[in-house]
Residue, then its C-alpha position, 0 to 999 in steps of 0.5 A: m484483231t490481225e494486222a493484215t485485217f485491219a490494215g489491209r482493209v483500210s489501206r484499200w480504202y484509202e488508195q481509193n478514196a483519200r483526198d487528193l492533197p498536194w503534200r500527198h502527191p509522188g515526188v513531194g520531198a520531205w521538206a514539203i512534207l514537213v512543212s504540211e505536217v508543221m502548218l496542220q497542227q489545229t489547222p484546218v486543211a482548207r486554211v493550209l492549201p494556200a499558205w503551203h503553197a505560198w510558203l515552197e514557192r517562197w522557201p521552196t529549200p530549207a536553206a532558201l527559209a534560213q536565209d530569211s529573217p524571222a520576221e518574214a517568216i512570221r508576215m508569210w505564216g499570216r493568218l493560219g494561228y499559232p504563230r510561233r509554229a513559223l519561227r519554229l520551222r524557222e529555226c528548224a531550216v536553220a539547223i537543217v542547213a547547219r547539221h545536215g547540209g540542207t537536207v532534211p535528215d531521215r533518221l528519227d533520232q536526228l529528226l526528234a533533235l531539231p527545234g520545234v519537232g516532236t514525237y507525231t512530227a518526227r515519225a510523220v515525216a520518216a514515214f511519208a517522206y522516206g516510208q519507214r515503219h514508225p507509229v504516226v500517232d495524232t489525234n485522228v488516230r488514236r481515236v480510230v486505234c481506240r474505237a476499233v481494238a479497245g471497243e472505247p469511244d474516245a481515246g483522250p487529250a493526250t497520246r500516251p506511249a500505249d497509244l504507240v504501241a496499240t497502233e505499231e502492232l497494227l502497221p504491217a512488218e514492210p516499211a512502204a506498206a506500213a507508212l500507207a496504212s499510217a496515211a490511211i488510219m489517219e485519214l480514216g479518223a479525220v473523215i469518216c471515224t470522227a469525233r462527233a459524227p462517226r460514219c460507221d456504215a462507210c468503214p471499211v473496218e465496220t465489221i471488225c470493229a470493237w467498238r461498233a460490235s458494243g452496240q455503240v451506234a450513235p455519234v459521240g466523242p468530245t463536247r467540248r465546248p468552242q473556245r471564245y475569241a472575241g474579246t480574249d487576248r488572242q484577239v488582242r495579239g491576233l489584231l497587234l502582230g497584224l498589224l505589225r506584220e503589215s507595218t516595215g520597220p518599227v511601229p511607234q507605241q501610239r499606233l499600237d495603244q490604238v489597235w484595242a481600248d483596254e490598255v491593260q489587256r492590251a499591255r498584257a497581249l503585247a508583252g505575250l508577243v514579246t515574251d513568245g519572241l514573235v515580236e521585240p522591242v525598238g527602243e522605248a516607245s516602239f516594236r517590231l516583228l523579231g529580226d525586221g531589221p538590224p540586230t537590237g541585242p543578243d540573240p532570241v532564246p531558241l523555241g526548243q522541242a515542244e510541239 
């Protein structure tokens, strides 16, 4: 399969069928695209849309976010889930201001050096914000490439170096065309070449797809059961964080104790929030969101590069 055949077909399909998402609009800057990429990690588009608009209305630039507190970032994150991403975005904004004068860098090595920005996010920003030629590989892209090129039903749970190589081989040489193809392959995996119910009859590369040619036509893909939420530590963490997010200033331990009856589980969940740098103790019997008031001790340890 040549890149011209594959990338051309997918790109033409994308130009006619892509979802109208605001971070794809002409003129949207690199900061807005970076925010969208972080928010979209493990979170559906429908939930991200209002949060993305609200976030950028409040913090339209990295400098605006860097000047605000970690607590406000956590509050603004609301119920998107995985709230450490809010801290990563703020740390990223601080680094962009300190290292790059408040402008999201366009070099891949500089993007990778930002706190919380990993392989996927760095390449996504370089491609979608700056029109560069990089393989942008997420779960959807890996699935499309694995099926269309290798003829396998699923690419596995984690991105490997081989996935980057296989995807890059499909991209056109011209950077802008490659960036378009990257967005197109991702969209194809999100709405057509899905894990459990691929719509092969609507796929622009059906006739050149190795998986389709092998005779695999029935829906396939991961059969993982949805993660249970009710009664888990995740639920307790969410309840505790919700109370702290809605409060101004420290919350007494006795109020937090009312959130969940199981003392052991409640204490474990609260300790996890403190360990993750989302919550900090105030005195001996109160807690608050990180940075929600005067400093109580040394600066927290950076969240690092993990994505």
